[in-house]
C-alpha positions in Angstrom: 55.1 -15.7 -8.9 54.1 -12.3 -10.2 57.0 -10.0 -10.4 57.1 -6.2 -11.0 60.4 -5.0 -12.4 61.0 -1.3 -12.1 63.6 0.3 -14.4 64.6 4.0 -14.4 66.5 3.3 -17.7 65.3 0.8 -20.3 66.0 1.3 -24.0 68.4 -0.2 -26.4 70.5 -3.0 -25.0 73.7 -1.1 -25.3 74.4 -0.6 -21.6 75.0 -3.0 -18.7 71.9 -2.0 -16.7 69.4 -2.5 -19.6 71.0 -5.8 -20.5 70.9 -7.0 -16.9 67.2 -5.9 -16.7 66.1 -7.6 -19.9 68.1 -10.8 -19.1 66.3 -11.0 -15.8 62.9 -10.3 -17.3 63.3 -12.9 -20.1 64.6 -15.5 -17.6 61.7 -15.1 -15.3 59.2 -15.3 -18.1 61.0 -18.4 -19.4 60.6 -20.0 -16.0 56.8 -19.4 -16.1 56.6 -16.3 -13.9 54.4 -13.4 -14.8 56.5 -10.2 -15.2 55.2 -6.7 -15.3 57.7 -4.0 -16.2 57.5 -0.3 -15.2 59.8 2.0 -17.2 60.0 5.2 -19.2 58.3 5.0 -22.6 60.3 3.3 -25.4 59.3 2.4 -28.9 61.3 -0.8 -28.5 58.9 -2.1 -25.8 55.7 -0.3 -26.8 54.0 -3.3 -28.3 55.3 -5.9 -25.8 52.9 -7.4 -23.3 53.4 -6.5 -19.7 55.2 -3.2 -20.1 53.7 0.0 -18.5 55.2 3.4 -19.2 55.9 6.5 -17.2 55.8 9.9 -18.9 59.2 11.5 -19.7 60.8 13.4 -16.9 61.9 16.9 -17.8 65.0 18.1 -16.0 66.8 21.5 -15.9 68.7 22.0 -19.2 72.2 21.3 -17.7 71.0 17.9 -16.5 68.9 17.2 -19.5 72.1 17.7 -21.7 73.9 15.0 -19.7 71.0 12.6 -20.1 70.8 13.3 -23.8 74.5 12.7 -24.3 74.0 9.2 -22.7 71.1 8.4 -25.1 68.7 7.6 -22.3 65.2 8.7 -21.4 64.1 9.1 -17.8 60.6 8.7 -16.5 58.5 10.7 -14.1 57.4 8.7 -11.0 53.6 8.1 -11.0 52.0 6.7 -7.8 48.8 5.8 -9.7 50.9 3.6 -12.0 52.7 2.2 -9.0 49.4 1.2 -7.4 47.9 -0.2 -10.6 50.8 -2.5 -11.4 52.5 -3.3 -8.1 49.3 -4.1 -6.2 48.8 -7.1 -8.6 52.3 -8.5 -8.0 53.8 -10.7 -5.3 57.1 -8.8 -5.2 58.7 -5.7 -6.6 62.3 -5.7 -7.9 64.0 -2.4 -8.6 66.9 -2.0 -10.9 68.2 1.5 -10.4 68.4 4.2 -7.7 67.6 7.3 -9.8 64.2 9.1 -9.8 61.7 6.3 -10.2 63.5 3.6 -8.1 63.5 5.3 -4.7 59.8 6.4 -5.0 58.8 2.9 -6.1 60.7 1.2 -3.2 59.1 3.5 -0.6 55.6 3.1 -2.1 55.9 -0.7 -2.5 57.1 -1.2 1.1 55.3 1.5 3.1 52.0 1.8 1.3 51.4 -1.6 -0.3 53.6 -3.6 2.2 55.1 -5.7 -0.6 58.4 -7.5 -0.5 61.1 -5.4 -2.2 64.4 -6.3 -3.7 66.8 -3.7 -5.2 69.7 -4.2 -7.6 73.0 -2.4 -7.1 74.0 -1.4 -10.6 75.2 2.1 -10.1 78.4 3.1 -8.3 78.6 6.6 -6.8 81.3 7.4 -9.4 78.9 6.6 -12.3 77.0 9.7 -11.1 79.9 11.9 -10.0 81.9 11.3 -13.2 79.3 13.5 -15.0 79.5 16.3 -12.4 82.4 18.6 -13.1 85.4 16.9 -11.7 83.8 15.3 -8.6 84.5 11.7 -9.7 87.6 11.5 -7.4 85.9 13.3 -4.4 85.7 10.7 -1.6 83.4 12.9 0.4 81.0 13.5 -2.4 80.9 9.8 -3.4 80.3 8.8 0.2 77.5 11.3 0.3 75.9 9.6 -2.7 76.1 6.2 -1.1 74.5 7.5 2.0 71.8 9.1 -0.2 71.2 5.7 -1.9 70.7 4.0 1.4 68.4 6.7 2.8 66.2 6.9 -0.3 66.0 3.3 -1.6 68.2 0.5 -0.1 66.7 0.8 3.5 63.4 -0.3 2.0 64.9 -3.5 0.5 64.2 -7.0 2.0 67.3 -8.1 0.0 69.8 -6.1 -2.0 71.2 -7.8 -5.1 74.9 -7.1 -5.3 76.5 -8.3 -8.6 79.9 -8.6 -6.8 81.4 -8.7 -3.3 83.4 -5.6 -4.3 80.3 -3.4 -4.5 78.8 -5.0 -1.4 81.9 -4.3 0.6 82.2 -0.8 -0.8 78.6 0.1 0.2 78.6 -1.6 3.6 81.9 0.1 4.6 79.9 3.3 4.4 76.4 2.4 5.6 77.0 -0.7 7.7 75.7 -4.3 7.3 72.8 -4.8 4.8 70.6 -7.8 3.8 72.6 -8.5 0.7 72.8 -11.4 -1.8 75.8 -11.5 -4.1 74.9 -12.9 -7.5 76.6 -12.2 -10.8 74.5 -11.0 -13.7 75.9 -13.9 -15.6 77.4 -14.7 -19.0 75.1 -16.0 -21.8 75.8 -19.5 -23.0 76.2 -18.1 -26.6 79.6 -16.7 -25.6 82.0 -19.6 -26.4 85.5 -20.0 -27.7 85.7 -20.7 -31.4 87.9 -20.2 -34.5 87.1 -17.0 -36.3 89.3 -15.7 -39.2 90.2 -12.1 -39.4 88.8 -10.2 -42.4 91.4 -9.2 -45.1 91.9 -5.7 -43.8 92.9 -7.0 -40.4 94.9 -10.1 -41.2 98.2 -8.4 -40.7 97.1 -6.5 -37.6 97.3 -7.2 -33.9 93.7 -6.6 -32.8 93.0 -5.3 -29.3 89.4 -5.2 -28.2 87.5 -3.3 -25.5 83.8 -3.7 -25.1 81.8 -1.1 -23.2 80.1 2.3 -23.3 82.4 5.1 -24.4 82.2 7.2 -21.3 84.7 8.9 -19.0 84.9 6.2 -16.3 85.8 3.5 -18.9 89.1 5.2 -19.5 89.4 4.6 -23.3 92.1 7.4 -23.5 94.5 5.3 -21.3 94.3 2.5 -23.8 94.8 4.8 -26.8 97.9 6.4 -25.1 99.2 2.9 -24.2 99.0 1.8 -27.8 100.9 4.9 -28.9 103.7 3.8 -26.5 103.8 0.2 -27.6 106.6 -1.1 -29.8 103.9 -2.7 -31.9 101.9 0.5 -32.3 102.1 0.4 -36.2 100.6 -3.1 -36.2 97.9 -2.6 -33.5 94.2 -2.1 -34.5 92.0 -1.0 -31.7 88.3 -2.1 -31.8 85.9 -0.3 -29.4 82.6 -2.3 -29.3 80.2 0.3 -27.9 78.8 3.8 -28.2 78.7 6.7 -25.8 79.1 10.4 -25.1 82.9 10.5 -25.3 83.2 9.1 -28.9 84.3 12.4 -30.5 87.0 12.9 -27.8 88.6 9.5 -28.3 88.5 10.0 -32.1 90.3 13.3 -31.8 92.9 11.8 -29.5 93.4 8.8 -31.8 94.1 11.1 -34.8 96.9 12.7 -32.8 98.5 9.5 -31.4 97.7 6.4 -33.5 98.8 5.0 -36.8 95.6 3.0 -37.2 92.4 4.7 -36.3 90.1 2.7 -33.9 87.1 0.9 -35.2 84.1 2.1 -33.2 80.7 0.5 -33.5 77.8 -1.1 -31.7 77.5 -4.8 -32.6 74.7 -7.4 -32.3 75.4 -10.3 -29.9 76.3 -12.6 -32.8 78.7 -10.1 -34.3 80.3 -9.4 -31.0 81.0 -13.1 -30.3 82.8 -13.3 -33.6 84.8 -10.1 -32.9 85.8 -11.3 -29.5 87.1 -14.6 -30.9 88.9 -12.8 -33.7 90.8 -10.4 -31.4 94.3 -11.0 -30.2 94.0 -9.3 -26.8 91.2 -7.9 -24.6 92.0 -4.8 -22.6 89.7 -3.4 -19.9 91.1 0.0 -18.7 87.9 1.1 -16.8 88.6 2.9 -13.5 85.1 2.3 -12.3 83.1 -0.9 -12.7 80.7 -3.0 -10.6 81.1 -6.2 -12.5 82.0 -5.7 -16.2 80.0 -8.6 -17.8 81.7 -7.5 -21.1 85.1 -8.5 -19.7 83.6 -11.9 -18.5 82.1 -12.5 -22.0 85.6 -12.0 -23.5 87.2 -14.3 -21.0 84.5 -16.9 -21.6 85.5 -16.8 -25.3 89.1 -17.5 -24.3 90.5 -13.9 -24.4 93.4 -13.1 -22.1 92.5 -9.8 -20.5 94.6 -6.9 -19.3 92.6 -5.1 -16.6 93.1 -1.9 -14.7 94.1 -2.6 -11.1 91.7 0.1 -9.8 90.5 0.2 -6.2 87.1 1.4 -7.6 86.7 -1.5 -10.0 85.6 -5.1 -9.4 86.9 -6.3 -12.7 90.5 -6.8 -11.4 89.2 -9.9 -9.5 89.0 -11.7 -12.9 92.8 -11.6 -13.5 94.5 -14.9 -12.9 97.9 -13.3 -12.3 99.8 -10.0 -12.5 100.4 -10.3 -16.2 96.8 -9.4 -16.7 96.8 -6.3 -14.4 98.2 -2.9 -15.0 98.5 0.2 -12.8 95.2 2.2 -13.1 95.5 5.2 -15.4 99.1 4.4 -16.3 99.5 4.1 -20.1 103.2 3.2 -19.7 102.5 0.2 -17.6 99.7 -0.9 -19.8 102.0 -0.6 -22.9 104.5 -2.9 -21.1 101.7 -5.5 -20.5 100.5 -5.3 -24.1 104.0 -5.8 -25.4 104.6 -8.7 -23.0 101.8 -10.7 -24.3 102.7 -10.0 -27.9 106.3 -10.9 -27.1 105.2 -14.3 -25.6 102.6 -15.9 -28.0 103.0 -19.3 -26.5 102.1 -18.1 -23.0 99.2 -16.2 -24.5 97.9 -19.4 -26.2 98.3 -21.4 -22.9 96.4 -18.8 -20.8 93.5 -18.6 -23.3 92.3 -22.0 -22.1 92.8 -21.2 -18.4 90.8 -18.0 -18.7 87.9 -19.6 -20.6 87.6 -22.2 -17.9 87.7 -19.6 -15.1 84.5 -18.0 -16.3 82.4 -21.1 -16.0 81.3 -20.0 -12.5 79.4 -17.1 -14.1 77.1 -19.3 -16.2 74.0 -17.3 -17.0 71.5 -20.0 -16.1 73.1 -20.7 -12.8 73.0 -17.0 -12.0 69.4 -16.6 -13.0 68.4 -19.6 -10.9 70.0 -17.7 -7.9 68.0 -14.6 -8.8 64.8 -16.5 -8.8 65.6 -18.0 -5.4 66.4 -14.6 -4.1 63.0 -13.3 -5.1 61.3 -16.3 -3.5 63.3 -15.8 -0.3 62.3 -12.1 -0.1 58.6 -13.1 -0.4 59.0 -15.7 2.4 60.9 -13.2 4.5 58.2 -10.6 4.1 55.5 -13.1 5.4 57.3 -13.3 8.7 57.4 -9.6 9.3 
């Protein structure tokens, strides 16, 4: 099978969409399929076989500043490149509904008559959170979903939904779709193991959150909750990630916290050790399609505390109410943090249960399902 993977965003593997794209690309190659990748230019992939690059898209300054803050480069759609690469492939899989994705879907389906699958990796709120207070506007977010459908998803033979949550959210607005629900999967390297804390953390209660430092991830809620905890002087926050809101959370932490958070981007090997070293994992994000980072922590035996947000799929990973807190409520989160630190035996017992619960998200199982989805789309297209 010859697969063309189209990515609006592809750079450092420090965000969920890039990680999901590269995981799929590597998995398909490992299974013996030929993969051609269309994406904006990146030094990271410049010398890798099978990568084809769009020129950088220049936007109005106000939008360009938002893109720059998020450390991404966007490409300019190019129909000549579409034709050159897509025409040689059996199927086109599109990762993202930004500028390239919609043009690629329409060209592949209406001009080349290729089977098309499209991933659903971007909630409406991931867009509206950057647009001056529109994140909580139901009307605006519904308009974004309708725009998604009109410009890209109506061309899909199959839509890849990482969770039933986002499938239900989208279909409630646009109606039934040809969807396949498949997790992006947790790599087998994420396992539970004994990791000693370094000397500077031995007397600390380490709380970890993994993810981009952006508005919708709600880091501020966690910082405020720690400041309200009876263990606040003993808690060390670790934020494994980078992003545009880093200075804001540093400034808030200086005002509220005894111990300033450790903020860094880690390699996968380093991250696995940090997850296993931590005492608790907290996921305060208000908006999330799947949160593989939370699943990785759970697979390593971490007991999570997750925001019970109507806009977030992650809450489905909680095994009971002890692992849920009221969204955007630091007081309730502080109570849950204190509960687990007050009950170390319960915490120890639940670590094993959580680790076992994540086995259904095994990476290889999920990638086998993705391969079958692509084959199904090819067969479906033959009958049309």
